[in-house]
N, C-alpha and C positions, 0 to 999 in steps of 0.2 A: 715425403716418407722417410722413415728411419733407415740408415744404411745397414747393409749386411755384409759379412765377410764372404769372400769368394768361395772358400772351401772350409766350412766350419769343422773344427776339431771335435770328434765325437768324445763324450766323457769317458768312454771305456779306455781311450788312449792316454789320458792324462790324469784321470781322477785319483789314481793310486798315488800320485805325487803330492796330493794335498797335505797329508800328515807331515811331510818333510819340508813343506814350504813355510817360510817365516811370515806370520800374518802382521798386518798393520791394523791397529784398532781405530776405527772411526767412531768418534763420540762427539756429537754436536747437536744443536737445536736451531730451529727456525721459530721466530716469533711473529705472530699475526695479530696486530692490535685490533681491538674492537673499535666500532664507529665512535664511541665515546670512551677513549682510553682511560679516563679518570674515574669512571663509574665502576663500582664493585671490584676494586683492585684486591688482589689476594692478600697483600699486606702493605703497610705504609712504605712509600718509596718505589713501588712497582706500578707499572701500568697494567690495565686489564686487557686480556686477550687470550689467545690459544697458542700452544706450543706444539711444534712438530719434532718428535724424537728421531734423530738420525743415528742409527746404531748398526754397525756392521764390522766384520773382520774380513779384510781384503787381502787376497793373495794374487800375485802376478806370476803365472806359470806358463812356461813354453812347452807346447805339446810336441811330440816327436815329429809332427809334420812341419814344425817351425812356426806355427800360428801361436801368438801370445793370447792367453786367456786370462781375463780379469775375473777372478772368482770372489763373489760377495756371499759371505756366510752370515745368515741371520739366525743367531741363537737367541730365541725369544723366551724369556721367563714366563711361566704360566702358573696360575692358581686355579686348579680344577677340582671339583668335588669328586669326579669320577675319572680314574686314569684311562678308562676306555674312551672317554670324550677326547682326551689329549691325543691318543693314538689315532683316532678317527680323523681329527682335524689335521694332524701332522701329515697323514697320508694324502688327505685332500689337498693341502697346500703344496705338497711336493708335486702332485700331478698338475696343479694350476700353473706353477712357475715353469715346469717343463713344457707345458702346452702353449703358454703365452709369452714367456720371457726367454727361456733357453732354446731359442730357435735360430741362433746364428746372428743376432744383432751385433753390429760393430760400433764401438765408441768412436765418435766423429774425429777426434784429434789423433789419438794413438793408433786407431784401427784395431785395438784389442777386442777379442770376442767376449761378449757379456755372458756371464753365467751366474745364477743365483741358487744358493742352497738355503733351505728353511728347516730349522730344527726347533722343536718345542721342548724346553727344559723345565721339568717340574721344580719350581723354585718359589713357593708361596711367600717367602720372607723377602724376596727381592723388592726394592721400592718401586720398580717399574713393571711388576708382574702383571700379566694380562689376565683379567677375570674371564674365565671360560665357562659359558653356560649353554644350556639347550632348552629353549622355550619355543612355544608355538608361534608367538608373535614377538620376535625380538625387537629391542629398541635399536635406535640408530647406532651403528658401530663407531668406535674410535680406537686409538692405539692401545688403550688399556682395557677395552671391553669388546670381546668377540663372542659370537654365538654360532653353534653348529648350523643353525638355520639361516644365517646370513647368506646372501647370494655370492656367487663367484666374483662378481664385479666388486662388491663391497669388500671382500677379503683381499683381492688384488690391490685395491685402492690403498688399504691400510699397509700392506707389505711395501708398496712403492714409497710410502712415507719414510720407511726405515732406510731407503736408499738415497733420501735427500729431496724427493719431489714435494712441492708445496700443493696446497689446495688451489684449484683454479675455477671452481664454480662461483657464480655470482651469489653473494650473501650480504643482505642489507645490514647484518650485525657487525661486519668487519670493515675497517676504515679503507683498506686498499681494494676491496672487492664489492663495494656497495653500489656500483654503477656499471651498466653493460659495456661502457666504453673504456673502463679502467684497463690499464696494461696488464694487470695480474689476472684478468678474467678471460677465460677461453670457453669455447663451446664444444670442443672435441677432445677426446682423450679421457682415460679413466680418472684423471684428477679433476675433471670438470663434469663428467656425467657417468653414471653407473648403469645406464640402461642395458648395455651389452658390452662384454669385453671386446676391445678393438685393438688393432696393431698399434705399437707405440709410435707417437710422433717423433720427429727428429729432435725436437727441443727437449724431450725427456732424456734421451741418451746424452745430449750435451750437458744438461743439468747434472746428471749422475756423475759424469766424468769431471765436471768442474768442482763438484763437492769433494770428490776424491782427491783431485790435484791440490785443493786448498787445505787438505787435511794432513794426516801423517805421511811420512815418507814410505813409499812402497819398496818392497824387496823383490828383485827378480829371481825367479827360480827356474833353472834349466834341468833337464834330465841328469846332467852330470854333477849337479850340486849335491853335496852330502850334508844333510842336517839331521839332528836327532828327531825322530818322529814323535809327534804329539797328536792327541785326539782333537781334531779341528771342530767337532760338533758337540762338545760337552759343556762348554762354559759360556754363559751370556756375558755381554759387556757389563762390567761392574758398575754399580751406582751406589751412592751413600745416602741419598734422600729422594723422596718422591718428587715428581715434577711440581713446580710452583704454580703452573697454570694448567687448565684443562688441555687434554691432548686433542690433536686435530681429528675431525670427524668426517666420515664419508659424506659425499653429497646426498641430499635428500632425493630419493627416487621420484621420478616424474609420476604424476597421478596415473592410475591404471585405467581411468575412465575417459573415453573420448569426449563425453559431455563436459567434464571438468576441464579438460585440455582446451576445448574450444570456447568455454564460458567467458563472456566479456570481451572476446577478441574483436568483435564487431560492435560498432556504435549503433545498436538497434533498439535499445530501450527494454529489451527482454530481461526480466528478473527471475520469475519462476518460484518454485517451492524451495527457497534457500533462506538462510538467515545470515545477515551481515552483522558482525559484532560492532559495538560502538567504535567509531573511528578514533585512532590514537591522537592525542593532542598534537604530536609533531606533524601529523598529516594535515589536520585542520589548520594549524598555524602556518604551515608551509603554503597551503592553498590561499589563505588570507593574504600572505605576503605576495603571492603571485598575482592576486587580484589588485592589490595596491600598486604593484608595478605596472599592470596594464592601465590603471587609472592615472599613471604619472606621479604616484605618491610612494615610490619605493623607499625613500629615506624618511618617511613620516614616523614620528615616535609611536610608541605602543599605545599611548593615550589619545591618539588622533581620533576625532569624532567618526571618521569613516571606519576605522578599525572597530569601534564600539558598535556601529551598525552591522558590520559583518559578523560580529559575535552573536547577533540576534537573528539576522535573516539568512546567514550561511553557517550556522553552528553545525556541529557534528550531528545533532539530532535532526535538524532540518534537512541536511544532506541525505540522511538515511530515509526519512519520511518521503523525500522526493527522489528516491533512488531510480525509479523508472525514467524520470527526466534526466537525471545525472548520467544515466547510461545511454541516453538517446543521442542521435546525431545533432539535434537542435539544442540540446543542453537544458539545464535547469536555469530559469531566468528569475532574477530578482532585481530590485531597484535600490540604489543608495543615493543619498543626497550629498553632492560634492560642490562646495563653494556656491551654495544656493541653487544648484541645478540638479535635476533628477538624471541619473545615469543608469542605463540598463546594463546588466552584467549577465552573461551566460557562462556556465561552467559545465564541463562534461568530463567523464572518466572512462578510460579504456583500461582493460585488465589484461595481464600477460604473465607468463612464467609461473604458473601455479605449482606449489610444492606443499607437501604435507606440513601442517603448521608446526613451527618449532616449539611453541608453548605447550603442545599437547603430545609430545613424544615423536613427532615426525614419522610415524609409522601408520600405514593404512590398516584398517581392520581392528583396531583396539576398541574395547568396550568403553563408550563415553555416554554419560547420561544427559544427552542433549537431543531434544525432539523438535521437529519443525512443524509449524502450523500456518496455514494461509487461508484467508477468507475473502470472498467477494460479496459485497452488499449493494443491492440496487433498491432504490426507494422512489415511489411516486406518492406525493402528498397533496391533498386538497383541503382547503380551509374555507368554511363559510361562517361569517360573523354578522351579527345584527345588534343594534342598540335601540332601545325604546325607553319611554318614560312618560310621566304626566307632569303638568304644570299646575300646581295648587298653591300658589302664592298670591296673596292679596296685598296690594300696595295702596296706602292712603297718604298721599303727600299733601302738605298745606304750606303755602308761602305767603308772606305778607310784607309790604313795604309801607312804612309809616313816614310820610314826608315831614320835613322840618323846614318851614318857610322863613324862619328868623334869619337875620343877617349874621350868621355864624358859619364857620367852616364845616358844618354838618348839614347835609341836605336831606338826610332821612335815616331811618333805622330799618335794617333788613332782619326778618325773622322767618325761619323755616322749620317745619316739623314733618317727620316722615314716620309712619307706622307701617311695619311689614309683618304679615302673619302667614305662616306656612303650616299646612296640615297634611301629613302623610304624603309628601311628594315623592314619587317613585322615579328612580333611574335604574335601568338594568341593561346588561350586555350579556350576550351568549354567543358561543362559537362551537362549531362541530368540526373536528378534524378527522379525516379518513386517510389511512396510510396502507398501502400495499407494498410489501417488501419481499424481495427474493434474496436468499443467501445461499452461497455455495461454500462449502468448507472442506478442506483437506487436512486431516489430523494424522500426522505421521508418528507411528511408534517404532519406525525403523531406526537402527543405529545410524548416527550421523557422523560424517567425516569432516574435519576442519582443514582448510587449505589456505595458505598465504598466497596472495596475488600481489604482483607489482602493479600499483595504480598510477597511471600516467594521466595527469590533469591538463586540460586545455581551457583557456579563458579567452573571451572576446567581449568588447564593450561597445555599446551604442550601435549595434548592428541589427538590421531587420531580421525577423524570425527565419525567413527563407533565404538569407544571404548566402553566397557561395562559400565553400569550405576554406578559401584562402583568407577569410576574415578571422579565422581562429589563430591564436598564438601558438608558439611551439609547445609540445608536451613536456611536462616536468613531473618527476617522481619525488614524493616526499616521504615515502615509507610504505611498508606493506599493509594490506588490509586483509582481514580474515573472514571467509565465508564458510558456512556449514552446509553440507549437502546430505540429504537422506541417502540411504543405502542404494536404492534403485537408480540414483543419478551418479553415485560415486563408483559404481562397478558396472562393467560391461557384461552383457549376456549374449551368448552366441546363438541361442535358440530363436527360431522364427516367431515373430509376434502374430497373435491372432487378429482377426478382423475386428475393427472398432464398430460399436453400435452407432446407429443414426441418432441425431439429436431429438427426433420425434418418437423414438422407440420407447424411451422411459426418461422422465425428467430427473435423472441422476447424473449430472455432469456439471462442470464448472470451467471457468476460464483460468488457466494457469498464468498466462502473461499476455500483455498487449504490446505489440511492437510499435515503436515510434509514437508514443502516446501524444506528443505535441503536434504531430503532423496534421491531423484532421482540423484542429483549431486554427493552425497557421493557414491552411488552405482555405478554410471557411472564411476567415477574416479577409483574405484576398478576394475571394469570389463575391462575397456580399459587402464589399467595401462601400458601395454607394448607399445601400440601405442602412448600414451600421455606422455611417460617418459621424452621426451626432449621438452615438450611444452614450448613455449616462454611465458615470464611473461605477456605481453600484451594479447596474445591469451588465457592464463589462465583466465584473467579477463573477456575476451569476453565470454568464456565458462560459467563462473559463472553467468554472466548477462543473457545468453541465457537460463539457467535452473533456473533462479531466480523466486521468488514468483510472482512478477508483470507480468512477461511474461507467466508463467504457467497459471495464472488466466486470463490474457487478450487475449491470443492467442488461446484459446480453439476452437473457430470456425475454425481456420486454422488447428489446430492439428487434428481435426476430418476429414479434407478434404485435402488429399494429404500431410499434414504435414507442419510444420514450420521449417525453415532452419537457421542454425547458419552462421556466417561469416566463411570464409576459415581460418582454424587454422594453424599456422606456428610453426616450431621448432626454436631453438635458433640461427640457421644459416640462417633463413629466408625461408626455404623450406617448402612446404605444407605438413601437416600431414593428412589433410582430412577436411570434413565438415559434421556436424551432421544434421540429420533430425529427428524431433520428431513427431510421430503419436500417437494418443490417441483414445481409444474406451471407451465410457461412457454408463453405464446402470443406468437409474434413478430409485431410490427406492421410498418407500412410503413417501408422504409429511409429514412434521413435523409441519409446521406453515403456517398461511395464513395472509397476510397483510390486513389492513383495507381498504375497498373499497373507492375509491375517494381520498385517502390521501397519495398515493405513486405512483410515475411514474416509470415504467419499460421501458427502451429504449434500442434499438440496432441500432448503427450507422455503416455505411459502407462508407468509404471515399477513393477516389483516388486522389492523388496529383501528378502533373507533374511540375518539376522545371527546368528551363534552365538558365545557367550562362555562359556568354562568355566575353572574354576580347581580344581586338586587340590593337596593339601598332605599330605605324610607327615612325621610327627614321631616321634622316638625320644629317650629321655632317662632319666636316673637322678638322683634327689635324695635326700638324707639330711638330716634336720633333727632337732634335739633341744633340750630345755630342762631346766633343773634349778634348784631354789631352795627356800629354806625357807618354810614356811607359818607366819606369826606370829599370836600371840594375846595378849590381855591377861589371860587366865586362867592364872595361874602355879601353880595347884594340881596335885598329882600326877594325871596322866592327863587333865588339862584337861577335866573333866566339864561345865563351863559355857562352853566356848569359843563355842558358838553364840549365847550371850547377851552376850558381851563383844566390845568392839572387836577387830578383827583385820585381817589383810592378808597380803601375801606379796611376795616378791622373786624374780624369775626371771632367769636368764641364758640367752640363746638363741644358737644357732649353726646354720647350715645350709650345705650345699654341694650344688651341682647342676651337671650337664653334660648337653648335649643336642645333637642334630643335627636338621636339617629340610631337606626338599627340596620345592620348589613348582614346579608347571608351570602357566603361564597361557597359554591359547590363545584366539584370536579370529579370526573369518573372516566375510567378507560377500560376497555375490554380488548383482549387480544386472543386470537386463535391461530395457532401455528400447526401446519401439517408438514411432515418431512418424510423423505425416503432416504435410506442410507445403506451402505454395504461396506464390508471390510475385505471383500474379494480384491484381488489385484486388478488394478485398472490401468488404462493406457494413457500415455502422453502423446498427443498427435498435433502436428501443425494444421492450420486451417487457412484457406483463402478467404479473405474478407472483402466484401463490397458494401460500402456505406452509401446511403442516400440521405441527404440532409435537406429537409423541407422547411422553408420559412413561410409560415402562415401569416399573411399580411392583415393588418387591422382593417375591418370593413369587408373582407373577402379577398379571394385570390391567393395565390401561392407562387413561390419560386423555388425550384429544386436545384440541388448541386449533387452530382454523382461523380466523385473522384475515381481515378483508376483503381482497379482491383489490387489488393495487397496480397501477393502470393503466400506469404507467411505472416499475415497481419496479426494472428493470434496463435497461441498454443492452448489446446483444450485438454482437460482430463475427463475421460469418459470410460464407460464400461466396455467390456468385450460384447460383441453381438450376441454371443451365447448367453452371457449372464443377464443382459438387458431384456432379451426376448423370452428367456426361460423356455418352457415347453408346454404344449397342450396337455391338459390333465388326462391321465389314463383312466380307465374305468374305475379302478380302485382308489383313484385320487380325487374324484369328483366331490365337491363340497357344496353346502348350502349356506346362504346368508342368514344371520340372525334376524328376527322379526323386524326390529327397528330399521335395519338397513334394507331388508327385502321390501318393506312397504314405504321406504323413504320418509320415515318419520324424523330421523336425525342422522347425523354422521358421527359425532363424538370425536374423541381424541385418538381412538385406536385405529380408525379407518382413515385412509388418505385419498382424497379426490385426485385422479390422474387426468381426467378430461371431461369436458361438457360439450356434447355435440348436439346440434339442431337449432341453436338460437340465432344463427347468422341471419336468416330472412327477417326475423323480428327487428333486429338492429338496423337493417337496411331501410325498412319502412319507418322506423323511429327517426333515423337520420333525416329522411326526406321531410317528415313532418316538422322536425325541429328547425330545419333550414327555412322552410316556408314561413314559419312563425317567427323567425328572427332570433331564435335561441343560439344558433350556430352561424358562423360567418358564411357568406355566400361563396359560390364558386368563382365569381368575378368580383373585382373591386367595386365597392359601392358606398363609399363614405359620404356622409352628409356634410357638405361644405358650408351650409347656411346655418343650421342649428347645431349646437354642441352635441357631439355624439361620443365623446371620449369614454364615458362610463359604460356606454353600450358596447363599444368594440372591445374593451377590455373584458367585460362580462362574457361576450361571445367566445373569446379566445380561451378563457378559463373554463367555460362550459364544454368547449371542444376537448380540452385535456381530460376532464372528468368523464365525458361520454366515451371517448376512445379507450380510456383505462378500464371502464366497466365492460366495454365491448370485447376487449382482448381475451384470449384464452387464459392468460395469467389472471386477469381480473375475475373471470367467471369461476375459475378454480378456487380463488381466494374467497369468493362469495357463496360457495356451495352450501355451507352450513346455514347462512341466512336465507338462501333460496328455499330451503326445506322448512324453515321456521317462519313462515308468513311472508317471505319475500325480501330481497335485497333492494333497498331504496337508494335512489340517486336523485338529488335535488339540483335543479337548474333554475337560474333566475336571470332576469334582465331588468334594467331600470326603464320606467315609463314616465310619461308626463305627470301621472298622478301618484306614483310610488314605485312599487316593485311587482313584477309579474313573476310568479313562482310556480313551477310544475314539479311533479314527483314521478319518476319512472320507477316501477317496481318489477323486478325480474324474479319470478317464482317457478317452482317445480313441484310436481306431485307425481305419484306413481302412475306410470302409463300401462297400457295393455301389453300382454305378452310375458313370457318367462324371463327371468334374469339368467344370464349365461355365464358359467364359470369358464373363462376363455384361456387363462394362462396360469402357470405356476412359476413363481420366481423363487427358487430355492435359496438364493444367497442375498436377497434383498429384504430389509426390514423397514418398519414404519416407526415414526415418532410423532407425538402430538403434545401440544402444550396449550392449556386454556388458562387465561389469566384474567382476573377481575380486580380492580382497585377503585375505591371510592373514598372521597375525602370531603369534609364539610367544615366550615368555620362560621361561627355566629359572633358578630361583634355588636355590642351595645354600648352607647355612651351618651353623656350629657355634658353640656358646657354652659357657662354663663360668664359674663364679663362686662366691663365698662371701659370706655375710652373717653378721653377729653383732651382738649388742646385749643390752639388758636392759630390765627394766620392773618395775613394782610395782603393787599394788592394795591397797585398803583397804575395810573394811566397818564401818558404825556401826549396831548394832541399835537399833531404836526400836519397842518393843512387838513386834507381829507383822511389822513392816516393817524393812527394812535399807537404809540409805543407803550406796551404795558408789561407787567410781570406780577408774580404772586409768590408767596411762600407760606408754608403751613408747618406746624409742629403738632403732632398727636402722640399722646402717651396712652397706652392701654394695659389693662390687666385682665387676664382670662383664666378661668379655672375649668379644667376638663377632667372628666371621669370616664374611663373606658374599661369594659370587661369583654374578654374574649374566650371562647371555648372552641377547641378544634378536635376533630375526630377523624380517624382514617382507618380503613379496613381493606385488606387485600387477601386474595386467594389464588393459588397457583396449583394446577394439576398437570402432572407430567406422565407421559407414557413412552416407554422405549421398548421396542421389540428386539430381543437379543437372546442368545443362547441356542442350544440345539432344538430343532423343531420349529423355531419361530420363522418360518418362511412366509412369503406373501402370496396370497391368492387374489387373482385379478378377476373382477366380475363386471359385466356390462348389464346395467339395470335400465329397463325402459322407463322413460320419464316424459311427462307432458309439460312443456315449457310455455310460459306466458310472459309477455312484456306489456304492461299496462301503464297508461299515463293518467295521473290524477291532477286536477286543478280545482282549487277552491275547497270549501269545507265538506263537500259531499263524500260519502263512503263508496260510491260507485265510480269506476274509472270513466274518464271523459273519452278516452280512446283505447281500444283494445287492438294492438297491432297484429295479433293473430288473425283478425278479420281481414286485414289487408293482404294476407297470403293466399286467400282463396281465389283461384283463377276463374274469371268470368268466361262461360262457354261462348264460342263463336256461333252466331246465327247467320247463315247465308241470306242474301237478299231474296225475299219472296217466300222464305220458309216460315212456317208457323212459329210463333214465339215459343221459347222454351218454357217448360214448367217452372213455376216459381221455385227458386232455390230454398232449401231449408235454412234455418239459422246458422250463421257461420260459426265455426269452432272458436272457443275462447283460448285454445292452446294449440300448440303444434307438437308433433312427436319428436322426441329426442332421446338421448342416451347419457347416462352418467356412468363413467368408468371409475371403479373404486378398487383400491388395494387394501386387503383386509388380512390381518395376521391369521395364521392357520388356527390357532387356539380360540379364535372368536367365531369361527365358522362351524 
């Protein structure tokens, strides 16, 4: 701590001596060079940097008590538009120095008592005049710019500069202060931090005294000294020109948000609703050099092949796209080729020391036109394709061999003619793709705050994913990175947060961030190491994608409901290894943050897409080809009896002509229907405990499960308050009725949103049992056929399982609601058989049930969205061609015992003329509905519905199986009791409920 005098001299005892004491004028500067001293120099011959103005009039006065006082008078020139501002600031500065500086501090060497006077002198023409302002959100202060709304700490910081103290905060822009271990960097004291004024450290007084001692000679003044009195507070230190460099600036205040202060400090993979600016080239280049050093190539030239690879796989864009992995403890993994060998590299980034961004004014609360948006998208896709055609080609070949028996080297003449005729031969392919997609979106209109973080990078090479932390290299910083935070994350609020809604209350929620996104993949590869030991390279990439951060974040609605499924994974020989199913349980914790009401939209979309692609081609043509030539032999005897044992060969001339026509029709079409619910009410950010279950469905039946430990903060969710999600029961004057098309379940349309389908679960249970018995789904226990090939069957079973579970899930039923009311939602399942393919069709349908619809809830702050899209395209190609080809060739044969060494060569030249005509046509239609504005609240109705799940097989129009029949319980008849009366016909449907959200203006 700084020393203090034993008995401080009160100013009243000596202050009257100041006009008689002879002052020594201290006028000097400190220069603080930039990290790149040659960039942006103020003029040729100067380095770039910042200057600290040291300006004071110093008097050494002996108080009557005998205590020497060193009086520093700061007569600061100001340029103020309002004299009242000058007076107000002067009074405030006087109180600040009395409270924090004039408290009896003793200069370490001389023991003089420190005393500081501050006077503001109106001198707008002075080259070093301070511009004095009064603004609501002042910019960062420096020695020539002060504002009445600057904090006490900021003002004291600037005053201490005039006494000779330098800046001590870490600043990446300055050469001697761009590293936390630099000798010029400190973490305590007003020159390093301006959070709160604090007592002066010992080093401050030592620096002030050293600056004084190295300056002008001081003149001692005692009470007995007689000097002509002068006004000590009227004249600033003279200057002839303005400073050549910018003056020193106060440290950037620490962020006011605890969220920002803690952001990135832990290697947890959390990103959240923030925006990372493109990484500066210096940061990316520094990281690349760090990787090169870890690979033993630190001295490699800039054109080294590994550096070129790094510019592709670890570019600034790739690092940002993989930010959740870069921020995780396992790092972002990529592979580079070094000296013919693949080397794995992991990089990770830890953030620290956030400050308001220097490029945007370094002041919190300024209006900046930057908005943040984040989406999570989850998709499950199924594709069915089939090819068919006809063979309508007639071949008429004719060959002839005319022997030559004469004793010449020709044993015969070969002649061949082939006529081929094709008439309307058909080849066609068709495919149907079904997509169910969930999307959560957070669109922020809140003002955003930029903060610069120190990014510390760590690198390791050739290490297992779950290797211990000691495998990481030392952290290195290559420059700051800038993140933008929306207002509700950049500012703390003291009010208590309300209760969060449950995830099943209303499907308006989304995943903000996933912690440790690589952890599940790494643990799964370890647990299923035996099963995945021969995993194909493409399937390995599919597995990484399946357990990647975007899918973990985007598919949570599916994970909670029957699970989300991977593609069928294959081994290196193309045989199925299995298919993964990921199920997740989520427990929401206490909320941490609340967004600003009216300034952020929280949306949940559910989309079903059906795409059809088909291609048909008719071909007709005629071709005639022929060849003729002598067969040669070295046997020149009559009849050539030894021709097979003598060298021989032949020469052929060939000619062919062909003509043909073709016609091709290509068609494609897609339909998409999206329902969404949204709100711009303030929502909550809450952590959630996550428990994953990863199931490997084995080919031929059976499964293996992996349940890792629960992750206490495995995700952060954005969800509504319980009050907003549940709304309220309608009062008597709020009761509404549905329009006719919804009341009678004739259609849903784009304005209504299905929230739930209840009652179909028993139907799917019986359907699953039937499908397993018939072999459409894998069995509960392994049962592969080891005698006959069954690869196509087991892969078809796994694909059928994915489609069936997707349709069975709540998400799938909600997505299919429109189709259920419009004739039924169809699901095709097929398996290969010895004679072809067995295909069945499941149809899930709904009609209006008995009973009244119930207006159950009112959601005042929730609106609906709907989009219906249709696109169709067709292309007709017609063409004809004709041509001729001709040429020749030869062959030889050299007998060698029972073997013959032979060879042949041909030359063919052809000419062809082709004529093609093509016509293409496409049409599309989109219809969008958004409920917004006053009065567009949502009304929730429960509508009775009778549900059916029927199975069709073959060309008939009647279902082969009605699974509603299986739900009828057979009455128990005790032994000896008379038989029960014959039951009536079983119902074709089971009772259920559709829950719909409808805009008020449609009811």
